[in-house]
C-alpha positions as a Markdown table, in Angstrom:
| # | Residue | x | y | z |
|---|---|---|---|---|
| 1 | Met | 13.2 | -8.6 | 21.1 |
| 2 | Arg | 13.6 | -10.2 | 17.6 |
| 3 | Leu | 13.7 | -8.0 | 14.6 |
| 4 | Tyr | 12.9 | -9.1 | 11.1 |
| 5 | Thr | 13.3 | -7.9 | 7.5 |
| 6 | Tyr | 10.1 | -8.4 | 5.6 |
| 7 | Glu | 10.1 | -9.3 | 1.9 |
| 8 | Arg | 7.2 | -7.7 | 0.0 |
| 9 | Glu | 5.9 | -7.9 | -3.5 |
| 10 | Leu | 3.5 | -5.7 | -5.3 |
| 11 | Thr | 0.0 | -7.1 | -5.5 |
| 12 | Glu | -2.7 | -5.4 | -7.6 |
| 13 | Val | -5.9 | -4.6 | -5.6 |
| 14 | Ala | -9.1 | -2.7 | -6.4 |
| 15 | Val | -9.5 | 0.5 | -4.4 |
| 16 | Glu | -12.6 | 2.6 | -4.0 |
| 17 | Ala | -11.5 | 6.2 | -3.9 |
| 18 | Leu | -12.9 | 9.7 | -3.8 |
| 19 | Trp | -11.5 | 11.7 | -6.7 |
| 20 | Asp | -11.9 | 15.5 | -6.6 |
| 21 | Arg | -9.9 | 18.7 | -7.4 |
| 22 | Gly | -8.1 | 18.4 | -4.1 |
| 23 | Gly | -6.6 | 15.0 | -4.9 |
| 24 | Ile | -7.5 | 11.3 | -4.5 |
| 25 | Glu | -8.5 | 9.7 | -1.2 |
| 26 | Pro | -8.6 | 5.9 | -0.9 |
| 27 | Leu | -11.7 | 4.7 | 1.0 |
| 28 | Arg | -11.7 | 0.9 | 0.7 |
| 29 | Ile | -9.3 | -1.8 | -0.4 |
| 30 | Arg | -10.7 | -5.0 | -2.1 |
| 31 | Trp | -8.4 | -8.0 | -2.6 |
| 32 | Ala | -8.8 | -10.4 | -5.5 |
| 33 | Asp | -10.4 | -13.0 | -3.2 |
| 34 | Gly | -13.2 | -10.6 | -2.3 |
| 35 | Arg | -12.0 | -9.4 | 1.1 |
| 36 | Cys | -12.6 | -5.7 | 1.7 |
| 37 | Phe | -11.0 | -3.4 | 4.2 |
| 38 | Asp | -12.1 | 0.2 | 5.0 |
| 39 | Val | -9.3 | 2.8 | 5.0 |
| 40 | Asp | -9.7 | 4.6 | 8.3 |
| 41 | Arg | -7.2 | 7.4 | 7.8 |
| 42 | Val | -4.6 | 8.6 | 5.2 |
| 43 | His | -1.4 | 9.4 | 7.1 |
| 44 | Gly | 0.6 | 10.8 | 4.2 |
| 45 | Val | 0.9 | 11.0 | 0.5 |
| 46 | Thr | 4.3 | 11.1 | -1.3 |
| 47 | Gly | 5.8 | 10.6 | -4.7 |
| 48 | Asp | 7.7 | 7.3 | -5.1 |
| 49 | Phe | 10.2 | 6.8 | -8.0 |
| 50 | Asp | 10.9 | 3.1 | -7.4 |
| 51 | Ile | 8.0 | 1.2 | -5.9 |
| 52 | Leu | 9.6 | -1.7 | -3.9 |
| 53 | Gly | 12.5 | -1.9 | -6.3 |
| 54 | Thr | 10.3 | -2.6 | -9.3 |
| 55 | Gly | 11.4 | 0.5 | -11.3 |
| 56 | Arg | 7.8 | 1.8 | -11.4 |
| 57 | Ala | 7.0 | 5.3 | -10.4 |
| 58 | Gly | 3.8 | 6.2 | -8.6 |
| 59 | Ile | 2.2 | 7.9 | -5.6 |
| 60 | Arg | 2.4 | 6.2 | -2.2 |
| 61 | Tyr | -0.4 | 6.5 | 0.2 |
| 62 | Ser | 0.4 | 5.6 | 3.8 |
| 63 | Val | -3.0 | 4.5 | 5.2 |
| 64 | Gly | -4.6 | 3.2 | 8.4 |
| 65 | Val | -6.7 | 0.0 | 8.1 |
| 66 | Gly | -8.1 | -1.1 | 11.4 |
| 67 | Asn | -5.2 | -0.9 | 13.9 |
| 68 | Arg | -2.6 | -1.4 | 11.2 |
| 69 | Arg | -0.7 | 0.9 | 8.8 |
| 70 | Cys | 0.0 | -0.1 | 5.2 |
| 71 | Asp | 1.2 | 1.5 | 2.0 |
| 72 | Leu | -0.9 | 1.7 | -1.2 |
| 73 | Trp | 0.6 | 2.8 | -4.5 |
| 74 | Leu | -1.2 | 4.3 | -7.4 |
| 75 | Ser | 0.7 | 3.9 | -10.7 |
| 76 | Arg | -0.7 | 4.4 | -14.2 |
| 77 | Gly | -4.3 | 4.2 | -13.0 |
| 78 | Arg | -3.8 | 0.9 | -11.1 |
| 79 | Trp | -3.6 | 0.4 | -7.3 |
| 80 | Tyr | -1.1 | -1.9 | -5.6 |
| 81 | Val | -0.3 | -2.9 | -2.0 |
| 82 | Gly | 3.0 | -4.4 | -0.7 |
| 83 | Lys | 2.0 | -7.9 | 0.3 |
| 84 | Ile | 4.4 | -9.6 | 2.7 |
| 85 | Val | 5.7 | -12.8 | 1.2 |
| 86 | Gly | 8.4 | -13.7 | 3.7 |
| 87 | Arg | 10.6 | -12.6 | 6.6 |
| 88 | Thr | 14.2 | -13.2 | 7.7 |
| 89 | Pro | 15.7 | -12.4 | 11.1 |
| 90 | Lys | 17.9 | -9.3 | 11.2 |
| 91 | Leu | 21.4 | -10.2 | 12.3 |
| 92 | Pro | 23.0 | -8.2 | 15.1 |
């Protein structure tokens, strides 16, 4: 089995979300190219003080999209996703 370290960068996305007194629930992610993905489940919500090493603080939503899991961040009223931009094999 080969293990990899994934390099990610923050990419701004549009998110349709339900805002109420109980919090914010992301419903759909829309990429800049128009692709849309429904959020099937929110697995967890946590505060994040350094989003992917950028120094930005925000709220991290671990969500299920189809059969995959991804992280969304809400910071200063904008939504971001960690887009994979490269991978390198982990050395033993």
